[in-house]
C-alpha positions in Angstrom: -16.8 -8.2 25.7 -13.9 -7.2 27.5 -10.1 -7.9 26.8 -10.1 -11.6 28.4 -13.0 -13.1 26.1 -11.7 -11.5 23.1 -8.4 -13.2 23.9 -10.3 -16.8 25.1 -12.5 -16.7 22.3 -9.7 -16.1 19.7 -7.8 -19.0 21.2 -11.1 -21.0 20.9 -11.3 -20.6 17.5 -7.7 -21.2 16.9 -8.0 -24.8 18.7 -11.1 -25.6 16.7 -9.3 -24.8 13.5 -6.2 -27.1 14.1 -8.7 -29.8 15.2 -10.5 -29.9 12.1 -7.0 -29.5 10.1 -5.8 -33.0 12.2 -9.4 -34.1 10.9 -8.2 -33.6 7.6 -4.9 -35.0 8.2 -6.4 -38.5 9.6 -8.9 -38.8 7.2 -5.9 -38.5 4.3 -4.4 -41.4 6.1 -7.0 -43.8 6.6 -7.7 -43.0 2.7 -4.1 -43.8 1.3 -5.2 -46.6 -1.0 -7.8 -44.2 -2.5 -5.3 -41.3 -2.1 -5.9 -39.8 -5.6 -9.7 -39.7 -5.5 -9.6 -37.9 -2.1 -6.7 -35.9 -2.5 -8.8 -32.8 -4.3 -11.8 -33.3 -1.5 -9.2 -33.2 1.4 -7.8 -29.7 -0.3 -10.9 -28.5 -0.5 -11.8 -29.0 3.1 -8.6 -28.1 4.4 -9.3 -24.7 2.2 -12.9 -24.4 3.5 -11.8 -24.5 7.0 -8.8 -22.2 7.1 -11.4 -19.4 5.1 -14.3 -20.4 7.9 -11.8 -19.7 11.0 -10.2 -17.4 9.5 -13.1 -15.1 8.8 -14.4 -15.8 12.4 -10.9 -14.9 13.8 -11.5 -11.6 11.6 -14.9 -11.0 12.6 -13.7 -11.0 16.4 -10.8 -8.7 15.2 -13.4 -6.3 13.9 -15.3 -6.1 17.1 -12.5 -4.9 18.3 -11.9 -2.4 16.1 -15.4 -1.2 15.8 -15.7 -0.8 19.5 -12.3 1.4 19.4 -13.8 3.6 16.6 -16.7 3.8 18.8 -14.4 4.8 21.7 -15.8 1.3 23.7 -12.5 0.5 24.1 -9.7 2.6 25.0 -6.1 1.5 23.2 -4.6 2.2 26.8 -6.7 -0.5 27.9 -5.6 -3.2 25.4 -3.3 -5.7 26.1 0.2 -5.9 24.3 -1.7 -10.2 23.4 -4.6 -7.7 21.7 -2.5 -5.2 20.0 -1.0 -8.2 18.2 -3.9 -9.9 17.5 -5.0 -6.8 15.7 -1.9 -6.1 13.6 -1.8 -9.7 12.5 -5.6 -9.4 11.4 -6.0 -9.7 7.7 -8.7 -6.7 7.7 -7.7 -3.4 7.7 -3.9 -2.5 9.0 -4.2 -1.8 12.7 -2.4 1.4 13.9 -2.6 3.3 17.3 -4.2 6.3 17.2 -0.8 8.4 17.8 0.6 6.6 14.8 -2.8 7.4 12.4 -2.3 10.7 13.7 1.1 11.2 12.6 0.5 9.0 9.4 -2.4 11.8 8.2 -0.5 15.2 9.3 2.6 14.0 7.0 0.5 13.4 4.0 -1.7 16.6 4.9 2.0 18.3 4.4 2.4 16.4 1.2 -0.9 17.3 -0.2 0.6 20.9 1.0 3.3 20.4 -1.4 1.4 19.5 -4.1 -0.9 22.0 -3.8 2.5 24.4 -3.8 4.0 22.4 -7.0 0.6 23.1 -8.8 0.7 26.7 -8.2 4.3 27.3 -8.4 4.5 25.6 -12.2 1.6 27.7 -13.3 3.0 30.9 -12.5 6.2 30.1 -13.7 4.9 29.0 -17.0 2.4 31.0 -17.6 3.6 34.3 -16.1 7.1 34.1 -15.9 7.6 32.6 -19.6 9.4 29.8 -18.3 9.3 26.4 -19.6 6.3 25.3 -22.1 3.4 23.8 -22.6 4.6 19.8 -22.3 6.4 21.4 -19.0 3.3 22.8 -17.8 1.0 19.8 -18.5 3.6 17.1 -17.4 3.8 19.2 -13.7 0.2 20.1 -13.5 0.0 16.2 -14.0 2.6 15.4 -11.7 1.1 17.9 -8.9 -2.4 16.9 -9.4 -1.8 13.2 -8.5 0.6 14.0 -5.7 -2.2 15.9 -4.6 -4.8 13.0 -4.6 -2.7 10.4 -3.7 -1.7 12.5 -0.2 -5.7 13.8 0.3 -6.9 10.2 0.3 -3.8 8.9 2.6 -4.6 11.9 4.8 -8.4 11.1 5.3 -8.3 7.3 5.5 -5.7 7.4 8.6 -7.6 10.4 10.0 -10.9 7.6 10.3 -11.8 5.6 12.9 -12.6 1.9 11.1 -15.7 2.2 9.3 -16.9 1.1 5.9 -15.2 4.4 4.8 -11.8 3.4 5.8 -11.3 0.5 3.9 -13.1 2.0 0.8 -10.0 4.4 1.5 -7.7 2.1 2.1 -8.2 0.5 -1.5 -8.2 3.8 -3.3 -5.2 4.7 -1.1 -3.1 2.0 -2.4 -4.3 2.3 -6.0 -3.1 6.4 -6.2 0.3 4.9 -4.9 0.8 3.8 -8.8 -0.9 7.1 -9.9 1.6 9.0 -8.1 4.5 6.9 -9.4 3.5 7.7 -13.4 2.8 11.5 -12.6 6.2 11.6 -10.9 7.8 10.0 -14.1 5.9 12.2 -16.4 7.8 15.1 -16.7 11.4 13.5 -16.0 10.4 11.4 -19.3 8.8 14.2 -21.4 11.4 16.6 -20.6 14.4 14.8 -19.9 14.4 12.2 -22.4 13.1 13.8 -25.0 16.2 13.6 -26.9 15.0 10.1 -28.0 11.7 10.9 -29.4 9.8 9.5 -30.0 10.5 6.2 -28.0 10.2 8.4 -24.6 6.6 8.2 -25.6 6.7 4.3 -25.8 8.7 4.3 -22.4 6.2 6.6 -20.7 3.2 4.6 -21.8 5.0 1.6 -20.1 5.1 3.1 -17.2 1.6 4.0 -17.1 0.6 0.4 -18.2 2.4 -1.2 -15.2 0.5 1.3 -13.2 -2.7 0.6 -14.4 -1.9 -3.0 -13.8 -1.1 -2.1 -10.4 -4.3 -0.3 -9.5 -6.4 -2.7 -11.3 -4.7 -5.7 -8.9 -5.3 -3.8 -5.8 -9.3 -2.6 -6.4 -10.2 -6.3 -7.5 -7.8 -8.5 -4.9 -6.0 -6.1 -2.5 -6.0 -8.5 0.2 -4.7 -11.7 -1.1 -0.9 -12.0 -0.9 0.3 -12.7 -4.3 -1.1 -9.7 -5.3 1.0 -8.1 -2.1 4.0 -9.9 -3.4 3.1 -8.5 -7.0 2.4 -5.0 -5.8 5.9 -4.7 -3.9 7.3 -5.8 -7.0 5.8 -3.7 -9.5 6.6 -0.7 -6.8 10.4 -1.2 -6.9 10.1 -2.3 -11.1 8.5 1.4 -12.2 10.6 2.8 -9.4 14.1 2.0 -11.0 12.9 1.6 -14.4 14.8 4.9 -15.3 18.3 3.5 -14.7 19.5 2.6 -18.2 18.9 6.0 -19.1 21.6 7.4 -16.6 23.4 8.7 -19.2 20.9 11.0 -21.0 19.8 12.0 -17.5 22.8 13.1 -16.4 23.1 15.1 -19.7 19.7 16.9 -19.1 19.9 17.3 -15.0 23.7 17.2 -14.5 25.2 14.9 -12.2 24.4 16.7 -9.1 20.5 16.5 -10.3 20.8 13.2 -11.1 21.9 11.5 -8.4 19.2 13.7 -5.9 16.4 11.7 -8.3 18.3 8.6 -7.6 18.5 9.2 -3.9 15.2 9.8 -4.1 14.9 6.4 -5.3 17.0 4.9 -2.4 14.3 6.9 0.2 11.6 5.4 -1.6 12.8 1.4 -2.0 13.9 1.5 1.7 10.5 3.4 2.9 8.4 0.4 0.3 10.7 -2.3 2.7 9.6 -0.5 5.5 6.0 -0.2 4.5 6.1 -4.4 3.3 6.7 -4.5 7.8 4.7 -1.4 8.6 1.3 -2.7 9.9 3.5 -5.4 12.7 5.4 -2.8 14.3 4.6 0.6 15.8 6.0 3.7 13.8 7.3 1.9 11.1 4.4 3.0 8.9 4.9 6.8 9.9 8.6 6.0 9.2 7.4 4.6 5.7 5.7 8.3 5.2 8.7 10.0 5.9 11.3 8.3 3.3 8.0 8.8 0.7 7.9 12.6 1.4 
């Protein structure tokens, strides 16, 4: 299947979809007197038509993705129209190979930073007697969640399109919440220890929201409502520490607190870039830098 065939087939599918929807609309007018009785049927018909033709369009996109993955179609041979079709697909986000290499390398660096964080934390606590058991355990949690996210993300972006990449996409989204909770663990347990035992309640709330995000992404990740909820959860969890600003200043000093807030701002901007990352070239790559 060449490039022109793909575009032509896509246009035909879209035209068929519009014709079927128009037919549903005509039926609605014809049965106006019995509108209540036919309302549910028309709604069901519209949904079935959309799902049927969206699935066909997605299957067409998948053929192109797999052709790229098997090196049957070179990216340089794709037209702008084909690239736009791939980027708007409901399947895996489409990135050019140069983007994916950049995405993978940045998160290999992130995984390396996580390993360094783990080693330094253990050395400082066990050999240099700095910190306590709580500090060590909280830093281990943070480091392991960092390693998990960046390793999975690096492998996910490094793969060509296949079933394994689809599984890793789900894991990639789920481990974002693990890292958010893991990042909060040392801050809450160490910097907010003065309000014990309430800091445990706060940390428990963060983990509960993170688990909610993981469950939603593991079961219904491609639904638009889940994407919206995920974005809300990212921002909500990320900024939930703001009410404790005075305690953070007391524990971290003003400079340390503003470094933390600066990280939050970078993370928020990154979340916005993530939302439009698959639609614009290199936006997802820039998102990776903001998160790091």
